[in-house]
C-alpha positions in Angstrom: 13.7 -9.6 -1.0 13.0 -6.8 1.5 9.4 -6.5 2.6 7.4 -3.8 0.8 4.6 -1.7 2.4 2.2 0.1 0.0 1.6 3.6 1.4 0.0 6.7 0.0 -0.2 10.4 0.2 -3.7 10.0 1.9 -6.6 7.6 2.2 -8.6 6.5 -0.8 -5.7 7.0 -3.2 -5.5 3.5 -4.7 -3.4 1.5 -2.2 -5.8 -1.4 -2.3 -5.9 -1.4 -6.1 -2.2 -1.4 -6.4 -1.8 -4.1 -3.7 -4.5 -6.3 -5.4 -2.9 -5.8 -8.8 0.5 -6.9 -7.5 -0.9 -10.0 -5.8 -2.8 -10.8 -8.9 0.4 -10.5 -11.0 2.3 -12.6 -8.5 -0.3 -15.4 -8.5 -0.5 -15.3 -12.3 3.1 -15.0 -13.3 5.1 -16.1 -10.3 4.7 -18.6 -7.5 1.8 -17.7 -5.1 3.5 -20.0 -2.5 6.3 -17.4 -2.2 4.2 -14.3 -1.4 2.8 -13.4 2.0 0.2 -10.6 2.2 -0.8 -8.5 5.2 -3.0 -5.5 5.9 -1.1 -3.6 8.6 -4.4 -3.2 10.5 -8.0 -2.5 9.6 -10.7 -0.1 10.8 -14.1 -1.0 9.6 -15.0 -3.6 6.9 -13.0 -3.6 3.7 -9.6 -4.8 2.6 -9.3 -8.1 4.4 -12.6 -9.3 3.1 -11.7 -8.1 -0.4 -8.5 -10.1 -0.4 -10.2 -13.2 1.0 -12.8 -13.0 -1.8 -10.4 -12.6 -4.6 -7.5 -14.9 -3.6 -6.8 -18.3 -2.2 -4.0 -17.4 0.2 -1.7 -20.2 1.5 -0.9 -18.4 4.7 -2.5 -18.7 8.1 -5.8 -16.7 8.1 -4.9 -14.6 11.2 -1.8 -13.2 9.5 -3.8 -11.4 6.8 -5.4 -8.8 9.1 -3.7 -9.1 12.5 -5.7 -6.2 14.1 -9.2 -5.1 13.3 -11.5 -2.5 14.8 -15.2 -1.8 14.0 -15.3 1.9 13.4 -14.0 3.2 10.0 -11.7 5.8 11.6 -8.0 6.1 12.5 -7.0 2.9 14.4 -6.0 4.5 17.7 -9.4 6.3 17.8 -11.3 3.2 16.8 -9.5 1.3 19.5 -10.4 3.9 22.2 -14.1 3.6 21.2 -13.9 -0.2 21.8 -12.0 0.2 25.1 -8.9 -1.3 23.6 -5.4 -0.3 22.6 -3.5 -0.8 19.4 -1.2 -3.8 20.2 1.6 -3.6 17.7 3.1 -6.8 19.1 0.3 -8.7 17.5 1.1 -7.1 14.1 4.8 -7.8 14.5 4.2 -11.4 15.3 2.0 -11.8 12.3 4.6 -10.2 10.1 7.4 -12.3 11.6 5.4 -15.5 10.8 5.0 -14.4 7.2 8.6 -13.4 6.9 9.7 -16.8 8.1 7.4 -18.6 5.6 7.6 -16.5 2.5 10.5 -15.0 0.6 8.4 -11.9 -0.2 6.0 -10.1 2.1 3.7 -7.4 0.8 1.9 -5.1 3.3 -0.9 -2.6 2.7 -0.7 0.4 4.9 -3.5 2.4 6.6 -4.5 5.8 5.3 -1.5 7.8 4.3 2.2 7.6 5.2 1.6 10.0 8.0 -1.6 8.4 9.3 -1.6 7.4 13.0 -1.5 3.7 13.9 -1.1 4.4 17.7 -1.4 7.5 19.7 2.4 8.0 19.2 3.3 6.4 15.9 2.4 6.8 12.2 2.5 4.3 9.4 5.8 5.7 8.4 7.2 5.4 11.9 6.3 1.7 12.1 7.6 0.9 8.6 10.9 2.6 9.3 11.2 1.0 12.8 10.7 -2.5 11.3 13.1 -2.1 8.4 10.5 -2.1 5.6 10.7 -0.3 2.3 7.8 1.5 0.7 6.1 2.5 -2.5 4.1 5.7 -2.4 0.8 5.8 -4.3 0.0 9.3 -5.6 -3.5 10.2 -6.8 -3.8 11.9 -10.1 -5.5 15.1 -9.0 -4.9 18.8 -8.4 -2.5 19.2 -5.4 -0.7 15.9 -6.0 2.7 17.5 -6.5 2.7 19.2 -3.1 1.4 16.1 -1.4 4.1 14.0 -2.9 6.9 16.3 -2.0 5.6 16.5 1.6 5.3 12.7 1.9 8.8 12.1 0.5 10.2 14.6 2.9 8.5 12.7 5.7 9.9 9.4 4.5 13.4 10.8 4.4 13.1 12.3 7.9 12.2 8.8 9.1 15.0 7.2 7.0 12.3 5.1 5.3 13.5 3.9 1.8 11.1 4.7 -1.0 11.4 2.4 -4.0 9.3 4.7 -6.1 6.0 6.5 -6.8 3.0 5.0 -8.5 0.5 7.4 -10.0 -3.1 6.4 -9.4 -6.1 7.5 -11.5 -8.8 7.5 -8.8 -11.2 9.0 -11.3 -11.4 9.1 -15.1 -8.8 11.6 -16.3 -7.7 12.9 -19.7 -4.1 12.6 -20.9 -3.8 16.4 -20.4 -5.0 16.2 -16.8 -2.5 13.4 -16.1 0.3 15.5 -17.5 -0.8 18.7 -15.7 -1.6 17.2 -12.3 1.2 14.6 -12.0 4.0 15.6 -14.4 6.5 12.8 -14.2 9.7 14.8 -14.9 8.8 17.4 -12.2 7.8 14.8 -9.6 11.1 13.0 -10.2 13.1 16.2 -10.1 11.5 17.5 -6.9 11.6 14.2 -5.0 14.6 12.4 -6.6 12.4 9.4 -6.6 11.4 7.4 -9.8 7.9 7.2 -11.0 7.2 3.4 -11.6 4.1 3.8 -13.7 0.5 4.7 -13.6 -2.6 2.8 -12.5 -5.4 3.5 -14.9 -8.9 4.2 -13.7 -10.6 0.9 -13.0 -14.3 0.5 -12.4 -15.8 -1.9 -9.8 -15.8 -4.9 -12.1 -12.2 -4.3 -13.3 -11.0 -4.0 -9.7 -12.2 -7.6 -9.2 -10.9 -9.0 -12.5 -7.7 -10.8 -11.7 -6.5 -11.0 -15.3 -7.0 -7.2 -15.8 -5.3 -6.4 -12.5 -2.3 -8.7 -13.3 -2.0 -6.9 -16.7 -2.1 -3.5 -15.0 0.7 -4.5 -12.6 2.7 -5.9 -15.5 2.9 -2.4 -17.0 4.7 -1.0 -13.9 8.5 -1.0 -13.4 8.5 -4.3 -11.5 12.3 -4.6 -11.5 12.4 -1.7 -9.0 9.3 -2.9 -7.1 10.8 -6.4 -6.7 14.6 -6.1 -6.9 
């Protein structure tokens, strides 16, 4: 299967929740020995530690987070603060190792699709350059329609294939707010991209409950996610 990078319209939109749910589903209903997981790179503490706490991963530890910086800011700026540069060769080598060992590789992006990973390249640039496909996580909030249209336009300009959109309830919302802020028919019409489902709002405990997360992932259109 082609590698899949989980991207979003911005930071804090639910990329980690979706990635965790998909890994939980894979471990529960498929063979965990067939899935490699990678965080593209990390600034500050967070996702790598989260995955290590929740999952027993069969892969080499250094492939999970191949590059990490201390400051919780954009990677190229965090690297400058440490007197370093963002060495994409390290990330590529980690990905290549996973691709050789696992039929499916799942990557969590950094920030939004247009977030910088070097002084010259964005997350979208790297994904397109390396032949990955993406799923775009869209937060259920006012302004989501415009953000989604802009991000899909960016993906198309980069010739980055988008398998679909996943709506993400980053806060508790009513059914009416869900319909008003992220109307599925309008999103699909404007972007010509399928909506694969909705992540419900999950509290801290649910975000760490693997059974709950696997069930959440099972409600998505997994045939499009994992063709």
